[in-house]
N, C-alpha and C positions, 0 to 999 in steps of 0.2 A: 504494498499498501504507500508505503511512505518513498519507494523508488519509482510509483507511478505519479505523486504528488512533484518529487524531483523533477522528473522529465517535463512534465506539465511548467512548471514553475522557469524551465530553462527553455523552452519554446516562447511563454509570456515573455523573455526578457531578450528576445531572437537572440541565444547565444548559439552558433551554428556548431553539428557533431562533432567536426571535426577537431575542437578546439576541446570540447569537455563530452566524454561518453561516460554514460552509468552503464557500470554491466553487469547488475545484480551481484547472485552468488555466482560465484568458478569455484571449479573442481584443479583444473590447473593453469596457474595462473603464472609461465612464463612464459608462454605468447603474449598477453598481456602488459607483463611486466618490460618486456624485450620492446613492445612498441612506443614503451612512456616516455619521456622528457622526465617528470618529476614524479614521486610518489607521495600520497599522503595517508596520514593515519592518522584521523579523527577520534580515535574513540574516547569514551569517558571513563572507561576501564576496560585493561586489558589485562591478562593474565602472560605469559612468554609471548607471544605477537610474532606466529612462526611468519605471517608476510611484512612483517616487518624485518625478519630476517632473510626474506628470500629478494626482498626488493634490494636489498645491503648488500645482496651474493652476486647481483647483474649490475652493479655497479652504481643504482640510480641514487641521486642527490633526495634525500627522503626530509617531509616535515613531520612531526607526530607530536602528537600530545604527552604533558609529562606524564603519563600513568606507564604501571606493568615495567613492562623490561627497558622502554624507550631510554630511559633517561641513562640506562646501561649502555646500551649500544651507540646510541648518537652523541658525541660531544657538541654543544652547539656549537652553530657557527663553522665548527670547523670540518666536520665530516656528517652534518645534516642539522637541521633549524627546529630546535624545541620551540613549543607553545604554550601555554596554558589548556588546563581541562575544562570545558564548556565555555571559550572565550572566542567565539566567534570573529571579532574583528581581530584578534593579533592572529589567529589560525591565516586569515584573508590577506591580511597582510603581510605576511608569507610567504603566503602563494604568490601572493604579486611582485614581491621581491624576486624569489625565481626562478619565475618567467620572465619578468622586462630585464632583470640583471645575467647575460648572457654569462659574465664573467665570475661571476658568484657564484652559474651554476655551474661551470666548468671546474672551477675551484674546490667545489664539494664534491664532485662526480670521482676528480682525480683522487682527493684525499680520501672518498670511499674504496675506488681501485687498490688504494697501495694499503690502505690497511688491510684489503684481504689477502692481501701476497703472504702478510705476516701472522695475520691472527688465525688459528685452528678453525675449519669448517665446522659449521654446528653439527655434521655430522662425526669429526673425530674429537669434538668438546663433549658431545652424546656417548660416545661412544667411552670415553674417561671417565664418564661419570657411573658409570652402568661399569664398568671394571672397577671402581672404588667402591658399590653397592655391592659386586661378584666376590669381593675378597672377604669384605667386615660380614657378608651374611656366611660364609662358609666358614668361618675362624667360632664353629659348635664347642669344640672343646672347653671354653673358656666361658661359654656359657655355662656347659655341664657344671664344670665349679666353682658357680657363683653361687653363692645363695641371699634367702632375703631380698634385700633392697636394691642391690646389687644386678639380680636376676632381673628384677622389672625392672629397673633402667633398660639392661640391655634390650630386653623384650620390644618396649617402648620404643626403644632407637631402633633396630632389628623392622617395628613395622613403617616406622618414619623412613627407614632406607627400601623397602618393600614398596611404599606407594611412592617413592620416587623413584626408582626402576623400574617401575611399572610406565610410570610418565614417561623418561624419557625415552623407555621403547619402544611407545605408541609413535612419541616425535619421529625416533630415529625409523623406521620403518614407513611413514611420508613420507621422511626424506630419500632414504632408499627408493621412494615409489616414483617421486618426480626427478631424481638424477638418472635412473634407470629409463625415464622416458623422454627424456632431453632427447 
């Protein structure tokens, strides 16, 4: 419903489709991202934000709200722009500045590409976490020796690690799918 409202508003404002496209839900975003000049993530709340990581991995200059993982992914003004959550004026100013200032857009895109060379890929990062979780979970002798409070603390830690492991396994499977289908 919101998508249809946005499309109607776009037509009322006479903004042509070649400048702005509302794509709706997409399973494979690589084609959309490859055809983009700028990526905007205007979420009011966000967990990890896989789509932001995907956009950065494509070398796109990104604008994102300061929610979830975005402030950890983007250094404001260096390899992207961060704006306050639920602040449409700040978001539109950031979008206008990146669209109008080709030098800034290219500088940010180059910084993103340079950062990508040295940073572990998301897949490598996830695999590192999975390996840490596997090592910790496989140390059952220590759990068997522990008693009372120490044992219950270990069990809570294991449950947290198991949840973390499951989350990363799901994300890793998603990225393996994306990389296989490029």
